[in-house]
Steps between C-alpha positions, in 0.01 A plus 500: 500500500647754735467853629682719251553781750744277691722446197658826374769331288276291278492486123152582368451168327699315769365679808332194642822305479701744706216560745477124543866497599445766767205315646686171486751635746219589739347155460832342585499672834144402583489144369479217750569130459299398192218251545446188298407567136137393545372859549626588152282234336206586722526870415531427128176302511316809628595714198251444219580725204256789456510449124545196277799279426557464126728242339767674292769287334474237772493739799200650675489879518268707716284776353215690664250692288220724624254738337362495147567687178768564241782572456619265774756655734793264573726593792866399532664526844851630559815306581450241779131597525165334431139561403407601856700822455207629290254450788410870522474549123323193363162563673487855365583395144238220519235773527547595133656199320634149546836490677742211554804471727723195485803340665813423299639149538646451846293782648180503703277206414676411175714187487879517562738662259759289319818661373597869463256777418495661155269770371421282200384217725295730724319665209456172313352332808262792553390482136436125533319548833264760357417270210453190717276693741286634212584860589432662165708789363542787457658576838595809693826395663595644839852443635674608819878543528670207318148399398495816291795369301327166452186682384686707243670188366165317483353788297800492268464122444120487473394846377166385358392383846561830678258793512677714760771511767535644851847494658515553878841639602666278239863400500709521185740255342723801426536630858837338566643592159388861519603558863848351477734231628511628859123466528507158334759367744304634796178336387670170417630489857158590640329226301761242608444589865123496457507152344687367802228644721223353289649152516531538877128574507433193286667287765261638762208407279641150446563426866162625621613809691273728300202263509527486879502879533362702209593824674858428394404505131556837331191634323400855416245644749360721224341193340128438564427248776447191282803573282721569803417173678507294179839646410642402839358150477634444148849607601484274804367193321679516164882493501476497120366856521822616668709304250320665208582837651867407525516366144330805351742724689798300378363528146456879516803608302449233234138617468618857447742386229229292337264797486770732368567259214127467431478872413143526624258684273143568611201489266455829317293764685397256773336667806776510761526649850823497701452571872807606697522489879551833671766411754877470469583137416800474732728332248831567674654608829718743309296823451654576162451147366147493639406828332646381169314166516170664594524752219575225247215283632250782438652585161460141385138492618429818304660341195272198544197730486627627166521148356141561385364813338202443729708478819487712816724530806351561845657542842318364806590747778633373835506135396754224538590254226174321586267760355225237477502468881554867587261649242293227334258769382766646270575160348130416459432831328794450263370154408151641447632770267690245291199264488274785387749606232539141379123462474489800270763365261357384166750219437433290812210259536395616845155444647373682807 
């Protein structure tokens, strides 16, 4: 995870990828002769998962649940990100219901990813994880960035399991189509460059450079202390984490096509809140292209809010793409409002 303010050209759902590239260049300048790989294994041994590891289709996935009550809030991180990104939100939500954050395969404490990423696989694995971990529906799904697209697809596939949705500065599978070919080409080039940077970072994790000096590992200083240090250690000790980031980035355009073809439809009248960040997203160096892309990004988010008759659109003032780190109070309050509305619905078996 990286400091968004240092990365003005990032895609919303790919911001971490491009920020990683920028930081990789800095790491290249600072890196010294890598030590033997032993520190990597030693560091990995000091990283017990804060949650539990659950066997899902032969692979162990990490999920951390806190609090009590129903509906259970399930949080989906954005592209290249993990459960720790919810470190400022999960404790607040745990005060009024049970809340679970998890790591997709390849990320965080979950076992390595095999093959490309598809939205169908991501949502199917989450559905299996929730069942295997005895996390009982209905759920209020919370998704950030690309995680918002995964969440919408999950709700479309498993509507009976979902009691509400909160989307935190979500991306849209239609952004490239609606903005135009010039924007698409620009973002394809940015993703390609970012992937090269990510794989360069993976090499530093593999050869022990990061394990020998965690200060070289990019992590967002807005994270709480535990999440910040755990994030650095995971990136230093798990090359598979970097590889998962690269693979998900490489899969981005195929994921968008997959979601377009799925023609996502949300459950009727489901409680839905879409939170938009307040700052310019910095899509392009060209002022005209940037203005066009920003306007379309916000239009698509407003359209998402209208996917339910019970949907609302809110802007979080003076926030970056990481609203959950800049203003966790806004995200927590949105989740609370959806939980309260879901509890009042007559057609969901929800117990306080």
